N, C-alpha and C positions, 0 to 999 in steps of 0.2 A: 394408423394413430396408436401411439404407445399407451400403456396403463399409467394412469395417474397415481401418485401416492402422495401420503402425508406421514409425518412421525411426530405424534404428540410430545410436547416438552414442557417443562417448568422453569421459571426463573431460578438461577443460581445465587440466592440473596447471602453472599459471603461477606458483605461489609461490615455485618452484625459481629462477626468473629475477628475481624481484623481490628476493629475498634477496641475490642477486650484486650487482645494481644498487640501491642505496638510493634512488635518485631516481625509481625506477619504482614506480608503484602499480597495483594490478590494475584498479582502476576507470577507469584512463586507456587500456585496450585500444580501439583504434579501427580501423576498417576500412582497407583498403589499406596495411597493414603488416605485418611478418613478425616472428613471435614463435619463441621456443624453447620447447617445450613437453616435459617429461619423461614418461615413461610413469606410473609411481607408484613409491611407495617400497616396494611389496611384492613387486616383481620380483626374482626371483633364479633363475637358471639350475638351480640345484640343488635348487628348490622342486618339490613333488609338485602344486602346484595354480595356481601363478602363474609359470610358467618360460618362457613363449614371448612373442615379439613381437607386440603386437596389431595393428599396421599394417605390412604388409610392403612390401619395396622395389618390388614389382610395382604398388603402389598410388600410388606417386610420381606426381603431376601430377592426381591425381583429387580431387574435392571430398568433404569430409567434414563431419558434423555433431559439434560439441563442446557438453558442457555445463559452464559455468564455474560454480564455487561459490566462495563466500568462502574465502580459505586457511585460516581459522581454523573452519571448519564441519567436523562429523565426518559427511562424507556416509555413511559405512558404519555410523553409529550411529543413535540414535533422536532426535538434537539437531535437529529440524527446526523452527526457530523461525520466526516471521514475519519478522524481519529477514533471515535466511538466505533464505527463499524470495523475498523482495522482491529480493535481491541476484542471484539466480541469472540467468544468460545463456545464450542459445542462440547458438552462434557456427559459421557456415558459412565453411569455409576449404579451401586447397588445400595438400596435402603437397607441399614443394618438396625436401625432402632429410631423410635419416634418418641420425643419427650415434649414438655411444655415450657415456655419460657420462664414459667414461675419456678421451675426446677433449678434455674441458675439464679439465685438471689443477687450475685453481684451484678449480672446483666440487667435484671429487671429495673435496677435503680439507674442504670446508665442510659437505658431506653424508655423513657416515659412515654414515647408516643406509641409503643407497643403494647398491646393487651397481654395481661400475665398468662392467658390460656393460648397465647399464639403457638401453633406447632414448630417445633424444632426438629429437623431430620439429621440423623447421622449418615453421611453417605460415603461409600468407599468408591473412590474415583479409579476407573479402569483405563479410560482413554480420554484424550483431549485433542480436539481439533480446532484450527481456526475457523470460524463461520465462513470466511471467504473460501476455504477449501470445499466446503459443501455447496456454496452459490455456483461454483463453475465445475464441480465433479460429483455426479451422481452415483458413483461407483465406489465409495468408500466401504470397505468390507465390513467393518464392524457395525455399520448402520444397516446393512442390508436386512438382517433379521428382524429388524424393528419397523420396517415399513409396512403400512396398512395400504393396500392396493385396492382400488376400485373407483366408483362414482363419488367425487368429492365436492360438494357444494361450497361456494364462497358467498357469504351473504351480500357483499356490496355489489355483485352482479345483479340483485333483484331490488336495490334500493338506491339508485343512481341519479334519479331525477331532480331530487332537492337537496343533495349533499353539498357540503363544503369540502374541497379537495386540495391538498397541499402536496407539493412533490419536490424532491431534492434529488440531483444526480450524484450518485456515489461514484461513477466513473462513465466512460462513454457508453458501456454495455449493462449497466445496472442503475435502477431508479428505485428510490423509496416513496412510496405514495401513502399519504394518511388521509382517510376518509372521515369526516365527522358527520355521522348521522344525525346527531343530536348533542346537546351538552353533556350528556352522560353516555353516549355510545360512539366510541372511537374504533376505527379499525386501521391496520397497518399492513402494507403489502411490500415485499421486495421483489421486484420483478427484474428478470435478466433477459437479454436479447442475445440470440445466437444465429449464425448462418449454417443451416443443415442442409446440405445437398442443394446449395444455391437458393434456399428459402429462408426468409427472415422468420424466425420463430422465437416467441415471447413466452415465458414460464414464470409462474409464482413460485419462488424459492422459500420464502418465509411469510408467514401470516399470523397476524395477532389481533385480538379483540380486546377491547379494554372497557371496563365498567359494565357493559351488557353481557359480558362473559368473560370474566376476569382470569380465567384458567386456560383459555384458548391460545396456546402458542404452538405453531404447527409448522416444522421444518416440511417443505412441500417440494413436488416436482408435478406442477399442474400447468399443462400447456394451453394457453389461451385460445380459443378459436376466434375467427374473424369478428364475429358479432361481440365477443367479450373484450377484445382489442379494441373495438369502437367505442366500448363504453369508458373505458380509460383514457383512450386518445382524445376525447373532446373535453376533457376536465379542465385543462388551463394549458397556456403556451409551453410550459416545460414537457407536460405529457404529449402535446401534439409534436413537439419536435422530436421526443425519443421514439414514438410509435410511427414516425412518417413512413418508415420503411414497409409498414405492413400493407 
């Protein structure tokens, strides 16, 4: 059994900057450039669940991993279309500076839904990969130093008895599963199946939690054992068909 690993990552909320400068398009993000990235529009210092800065000043100068989605995608919803999965990028960047939205007066008026104390991160982009590259290749050199290796628990495997589960096939070898633990606790898993030494192997490659833990976005390589496969396999007919080789 190989070691499992995760790589913590954050959403790359760049739609904020593109709306300020109409000449910028999110697909034009390139390495060796600096970008302003807003935390997200859920931040509120008076909130009971999303009231703290996700990246602290002590992390300035450190490399971080980000997940870029289409600005029109509902990452916290079930709208995981093929086009959105095709678009998703993994970005490795360094935090240069952290400001607040109120420091950008022209932006505060443009985005009334954002609290003026919302953190804004200046990120220098070093590398960009398609998410699909990571789903099917665990040996991207630039990501290797960022891996956390060890025993990695995923909450769904302990809360499966009374969950609503939705699933969409990305392709024959990849499934996106959303688990609704409650109205305010959602989890999403991207699971890949591979034939390794004549054995069908299922691995979580991307895991996200929403509302119950809004900053848990994890690139992963977590190989499911037989019991864990069975937890997912019985969820609905789409899951049953995907995991039938187990």
